N, CA, C and O of each residue as an XYZ file, in Angstrom:
428
protein
N      68.285      1.390   -202.343
C      68.885      1.654   -201.048
C      68.212      0.759   -200.004
O      67.009      0.514   -200.085
N      68.952      0.289   -199.062
C      68.473     -0.611   -198.041
C      67.426      0.079   -197.164
O      67.622      1.222   -196.753
N      66.315     -0.607   -196.876
C      65.249     -0.036   -196.048
C      65.725      0.315   -194.646
O      65.252      1.288   -194.059
N      66.653     -0.463   -194.104
C      67.172     -0.164   -192.770
C      67.871      1.191   -192.767
O      67.676      1.990   -191.851
N      68.667      1.445   -193.769
C      69.392      2.716   -193.858
C      68.414      3.869   -194.056
O      68.572      4.931   -193.453
N      67.411      3.665   -194.893
C      66.407      4.714   -195.120
C      65.680      5.035   -193.818
O      65.480      6.204   -193.490
N      65.287      4.007   -193.080
C      64.617      4.221   -191.801
C      65.479      4.984   -190.815
O      65.003      5.899   -190.143
N      66.751      4.608   -190.726
C      67.676      5.288   -189.810
C      67.859      6.747   -190.215
O      67.814      7.635   -189.363
N      68.061      6.999   -191.488
C      68.268      8.369   -191.970
C      67.032      9.227   -191.713
O      67.149     10.371   -191.275
N      65.847      8.674   -191.986
C      64.623      9.434   -191.739
C      64.465      9.773   -190.260
O      64.079     10.888   -189.912
N      64.764      8.814   -189.396
C      64.675      9.072   -187.953
C      65.657     10.149   -187.514
O      65.301     11.037   -186.740
N      66.874     10.074   -187.998
C      67.885     11.053   -187.606
C      67.492     12.450   -188.084
O      67.618     13.417   -187.333
N      67.023     12.564   -189.312
C      66.609     13.873   -189.834
C      65.419     14.406   -189.040
O      65.392     15.577   -188.661
N      64.438     13.540   -188.791
C      63.260     13.962   -188.034
C      63.598     14.405   -186.628
O      63.095     15.427   -186.161
N      64.448     13.647   -185.944
C      64.862     14.027   -184.582
C      65.673     15.324   -184.606
O      65.484     16.190   -183.752
N      66.561     15.458   -185.567
C      67.379     16.674   -185.650
C      66.506     17.901   -185.886
O      66.705     18.934   -185.247
N      65.548     17.798   -186.790
C      64.655     18.932   -187.046
C      63.813     19.263   -185.819
O      63.638     20.436   -185.486
N      63.294     18.249   -185.148
C      62.472     18.475   -183.958
C      63.282     19.141   -182.842
O      62.807     20.072   -182.193
N      64.491     18.662   -182.630
C      65.350     19.248   -181.597
C      65.721     20.674   -181.969
O      65.730     21.559   -181.114
N      66.023     20.899   -183.230
C      66.340     22.256   -183.684
C      65.185     23.209   -183.391
O      65.403     24.329   -182.927
N      63.970     22.772   -183.657
C      62.788     23.596   -183.415
C      62.650     23.902   -181.927
O      62.437     25.053   -181.546
N      62.771     22.881   -181.090
C      62.639     23.077   -179.647
C      63.665     24.077   -179.130
O      63.327     25.006   -178.396
N      64.904     23.882   -179.514
C      65.969     24.760   -179.025
C      65.849     26.168   -179.590
O      66.098     27.146   -178.887
N      65.470     26.271   -180.848
C      65.306     27.591   -181.459
C      64.196     28.377   -180.785
O      64.329     29.581   -180.565
N      63.106     27.705   -180.456
C      62.009     28.392   -179.766
C      62.380     28.755   -178.339
O      61.892     29.753   -177.808
N      63.228     27.964   -177.716
C      63.697     28.320   -176.377
C      64.532     29.597   -176.440
O      64.490     30.430   -175.534
N      65.279     29.733   -177.508
C      66.132     30.919   -177.668
C      65.328     32.137   -178.126
O      65.519     33.237   -177.608
N      64.434     31.944   -179.091
C      63.620     33.046   -179.641
C      62.152     32.628   -179.684
O      61.681     32.150   -180.716
N      61.422     32.801   -178.580
C      60.025     32.353   -178.536
C      59.107     33.083   -179.520
O      57.997     32.618   -179.778
N      59.539     34.193   -180.063
C      58.683     34.964   -180.964
C      58.540     34.319   -182.342
O      57.706     34.752   -183.137
N      59.323     33.313   -182.631
C      59.326     32.699   -183.961
C      58.483     31.421   -184.008
O      58.848     30.467   -184.694
N      57.370     31.393   -183.292
C      56.561     30.184   -183.207
C      55.982     29.787   -184.560
O      55.971     28.604   -184.899
N      55.512     30.737   -185.324
C      54.891     30.419   -186.613
C      55.893     29.763   -187.567
O      55.592     28.738   -188.179
N      57.069     30.351   -187.691
C      58.088     29.782   -188.583
C      58.517     28.393   -188.146
O      58.695     27.503   -188.978
N      58.683     28.203   -186.843
C      59.100     26.900   -186.337
C      57.973     25.873   -186.461
O      58.237     24.681   -186.619
N      56.724     26.327   -186.392
C      55.595     25.405   -186.575
C      55.585     24.835   -187.985
O      55.261     23.665   -188.190
N      55.938     25.657   -188.940
C      55.997     25.189   -190.331
C      57.097     24.143   -190.484
O      56.901     23.126   -191.150
N      58.245     24.388   -189.873
C      59.330     23.403   -189.933
C      58.908     22.116   -189.223
O      59.253     21.019   -189.662
N      58.159     22.254   -188.120
C      57.711     21.059   -187.404
C      56.762     20.233   -188.260
O      56.798     19.003   -188.227
N      55.916     20.908   -189.023
C      55.018     20.186   -189.935
C      55.835     19.406   -190.960
O      55.437     18.315   -191.367
N      56.964     19.951   -191.375
C      57.839     19.246   -192.321
C      58.627     18.125   -191.637
O      58.955     17.124   -192.274
N      58.933     18.286   -190.344
C      59.722     17.288   -189.622
C      58.909     16.051   -189.266
O      59.449     14.946   -189.206
N      57.624     16.230   -189.032
C      56.782     15.131   -188.574
C      56.782     13.928   -189.519
O      56.913     12.800   -189.044
N      56.640     14.114   -190.828
C      56.681     12.924   -191.705
C      58.007     12.163   -191.634
O      58.024     10.942   -191.786
N      59.107     12.865   -191.407
C      60.388     12.157   -191.277
C      60.329     11.179   -190.108
O      60.758     10.031   -190.226
N      59.797     11.642   -188.980
C      59.696     10.769   -187.816
C      58.698      9.635   -188.052
O      58.982      8.477   -187.744
N      57.544      9.970   -188.592
C      56.524      8.942   -188.806
C      56.999      7.865   -189.778
O      56.890      6.671   -189.497
N      57.526      8.297   -190.922
C      57.996      7.315   -191.900
C      59.259      6.608   -191.413
O      59.489      5.445   -191.746
N      60.077      7.308   -190.625
C      61.252      6.658   -190.048
C      60.861      5.501   -189.152
O      61.460      4.427   -189.217
N      59.847      5.719   -188.308
C      59.371      4.632   -187.454
C      58.713      3.530   -188.273
O      58.954      2.348   -188.024
N      57.890      3.898   -189.242
C      57.190      2.878   -190.042
C      58.167      2.040   -190.858
O      58.108      0.811   -190.839
N      59.060      2.708   -191.569
C      60.027      1.978   -192.400
C      61.017      1.218   -191.517
O      61.384      0.081   -191.815
N      61.443      1.862   -190.427
C      62.369      1.194   -189.512
C      61.781     -0.075   -188.931
O      62.459     -1.099   -188.856
N      60.517     -0.013   -188.516
C      59.892     -1.216   -187.954
C      59.725     -2.305   -189.010
O      59.956     -3.482   -188.735
N      59.328     -1.914   -190.209
C      59.153     -2.933   -191.250
C      60.490     -3.531   -191.666
O      60.549     -4.691   -192.073
N      61.558     -2.757   -191.570
C      62.878     -3.271   -191.965
C      63.523     -4.107   -190.857
O      64.092     -5.165   -191.125
N      63.431     -3.626   -189.608
C      64.099     -4.318   -188.499
C      63.216     -5.382   -187.848
O      63.720     -6.302   -187.203
N      61.892     -5.254   -188.018
C      60.935     -6.175   -187.397
C      61.054     -6.186   -185.870
O      60.773     -7.195   -185.222
N      61.473     -5.050   -185.308
C      61.654     -4.950   -183.866
C      61.558     -3.477   -183.474
O      62.421     -2.679   -183.837
N      60.512     -3.117   -182.735
C      60.319     -1.719   -182.373
C      61.389     -1.232   -181.409
O      61.684     -0.037   -181.366
N      61.973     -2.142   -180.635
C      63.010     -1.726   -179.682
C      64.259     -1.226   -180.405
O      64.897     -0.278   -179.947
N      64.599     -1.827   -181.482
C      65.747     -1.352   -182.263
C      65.464      0.041   -182.802
O      66.331      0.914   -182.764
N      64.258      0.248   -183.302
C      63.887      1.560   -183.831
C      63.895      2.601   -182.719
O      64.360      3.722   -182.922
N      63.384      2.239   -181.549
C      63.386      3.162   -180.412
C      64.803      3.515   -179.979
O      65.087      4.668   -179.654
N      65.679      2.541   -179.975
C      67.072      2.784   -179.592
C      67.753      3.701   -180.606
O      68.544      4.564   -180.224
N      67.457      3.525   -181.875
C      68.002      4.417   -182.899
C      67.532      5.847   -182.644
O      68.320      6.789   -182.726
N      66.254      6.002   -182.338
C      65.693      7.322   -182.083
C      66.330      7.964   -180.852
O      66.754      9.118   -180.903
N      66.396      7.228   -179.757
C      66.959      7.759   -178.509
C      68.438      8.074   -178.676
O      68.912      9.096   -178.180
N      69.164      7.217   -179.361
C      70.593      7.464   -179.573
C      70.813      8.712   -180.418
O      71.728      9.491   -180.152
N      69.979      8.902   -181.434
C      70.144     10.107   -182.250
C      69.871     11.359   -181.419
O      70.545     12.375   -181.591
N      68.890     11.294   -180.521
C      68.631     12.431   -179.628
C      69.828     12.661   -178.719
O      70.258     13.798   -178.523
N      70.364     11.582   -178.165
C      71.495     11.677   -177.233
C      72.716     12.311   -177.894
O      73.489     13.003   -177.231
N      72.892     12.085   -179.178
C      74.043     12.641   -179.894
C      73.743     14.039   -180.434
O      74.568     14.944   -180.308
N      72.578     14.213   -181.030
C      72.266     15.460   -181.734
C      71.967     16.617   -180.797
O      72.404     17.742   -181.043
N      71.225     16.355   -179.723
C      70.771     17.471   -178.877
C      71.919     18.274   -178.259
O      71.883     19.502   -178.329
N      72.929     17.648   -177.660
C      74.026     18.468   -177.117
C      74.762     19.270   -178.199
O      75.181     20.404   -177.962
N      74.913     18.677   -179.374
C      75.599     19.384   -180.459
C      74.790     20.608   -180.898
O      75.338     21.701   -181.040
N      73.492     20.420   -181.111
C      72.653     21.551   -181.520
C      72.536     22.591   -180.411
O      72.494     23.789   -180.693
N      72.484     22.149   -179.150
C      72.414     23.100   -178.038
C      73.644     24.001   -178.046
O      73.538     25.211   -177.842
N      74.799     23.410   -178.279
C      76.012     24.221   -178.337
C      75.981     25.159   -179.547
O      76.310     26.339   -179.426
N      75.588     24.641   -180.708
C      75.596     25.462   -181.920
C      74.590     26.616   -181.852
O      74.867     27.702   -182.362
N      73.437     26.397   -181.234
C      72.411     27.436   -181.177
C      72.685     28.434   -180.061
O      72.552     29.640   -180.266
N      73.064     27.952   -178.895
C      73.236     28.831   -177.738
C      74.678     29.294   -177.540
O      74.924     30.242   -176.795
N      75.621     28.642   -178.191
C      77.043     28.968   -178.034
C      77.473     28.911   -176.571
O      78.254     29.741   -176.104
N      76.946     27.912   -175.855
C      77.277     27.723   -174.442
C      77.828     26.318   -174.236
O      77.334     25.350   -174.814
N      78.846     26.227   -173.411
C      79.315     24.926   -172.972
C      78.517     24.534   -171.741
O      78.071     25.407   -170.997
N      78.326     23.242   -171.508
C      77.567     22.847   -170.322
C      78.338     23.171   -169.045
O      79.568     23.130   -169.013
N      77.585     23.493   -167.997
C      78.209     23.677   -166.694
C      78.694     22.313   -166.204
O      78.381     21.282   -166.798
N      79.446     22.323   -165.136
C      79.987     21.061   -164.627
C      78.861     20.087   -164.273
O      78.932     18.905   -164.611
N      77.822     20.583   -163.590
C      76.704     19.713   -163.208
C      75.969     19.170   -164.417
O      75.602     17.995   -164.443
N      75.749     20.010   -165.420
C      75.066     19.560   -166.632
C      75.908     18.530   -167.372
O      75.376     17.554   -167.902
N      77.219     18.745   -167.409
C      78.093     17.796   -168.088
C      78.097     16.450   -167.365
O      78.061     15.396   -167.999
N      78.142     16.495   -166.033
C      78.100     15.245   -165.256
C      76.773     14.527   -165.504
O      76.745     13.305   -165.646
N      75.675     15.283   -165.555
C      74.376     14.687   -165.854
C      74.343     14.050   -167.229
O      73.776     12.971   -167.405
N      74.951     14.718   -168.212
C      75.021     14.159   -169.565
C      75.822     12.863   -169.576
O      75.422     11.889   -170.214
N      76.948     12.848   -168.875
C      77.786     11.646   -168.823
C      77.034     10.499   -168.161
O      77.014      9.383   -168.681
N      76.406     10.774   -166.999
C      75.683      9.702   -166.311
C      74.454      9.248   -167.113
O      74.124      8.062   -167.124
N      73.788     10.177   -167.773
C      72.661      9.805   -168.629
C      73.106      8.897   -169.761
O      72.433      7.919   -170.087
N      74.242      9.226   -170.357
C      74.788      8.400   -171.435
C      75.184      7.023   -170.919
O      74.910      6.009   -171.562
N      75.828      6.992   -169.758
C      76.205      5.704   -169.170
C      74.972      4.871   -168.821
O      74.960      3.658   -169.026
N      73.943      5.520   -168.298
C      72.701      4.810   -167.997
C      72.058      4.249   -169.252
O      71.548      3.129   -169.253
N      72.086      5.033   -170.320
C      71.523      4.563   -171.590
C      72.300      3.358   -172.091
O      71.711      2.359   -172.504
N      73.629      3.453   -172.054
C      74.467      2.346   -172.523
C      74.228      1.100   -171.676
O      74.151     -0.007   -172.210
N      74.110      1.271   -170.361
C      73.882      0.115   -169.498
C      72.530     -0.539   -169.764
O      72.389     -1.752   -169.615
N      71.537      0.258   -170.157
C      70.229     -0.326   -170.467
C      70.269     -1.156   -171.751
O      69.457     -2.064   -171.931
N      71.206     -0.847   -172.634
C      71.342     -1.620   -173.865
C      72.019     -2.965   -173.629
O      71.780     -3.938   -174.344
N      72.861     -2.991   -172.618
C      73.624     -4.218   -172.337
C      72.815     -5.096   -171.440
O      73.262     -6.183   -171.074
């Protein structure tokens, strides 16, 4: 399997697990121990994702953009799935402008 794909997949899994932990603890703060165990499992995904991604792409900015983009996509989806809430108008506008700002920084 291509190292670039492995790096991307590891980063996406690591970011998804980390975001899941953050949001789950926001919803149920009493589950810190269980979420800490999942975080211990998520950390190697992020570490190896960055290491393999950098060695494959030879550019840390590409790896950082992959990480930030995965957060930008995954976090709103997980927030909806965990909290079962749609964003308010202000939050949605902030998400749109944040996404546009991110896209403009890439160009």
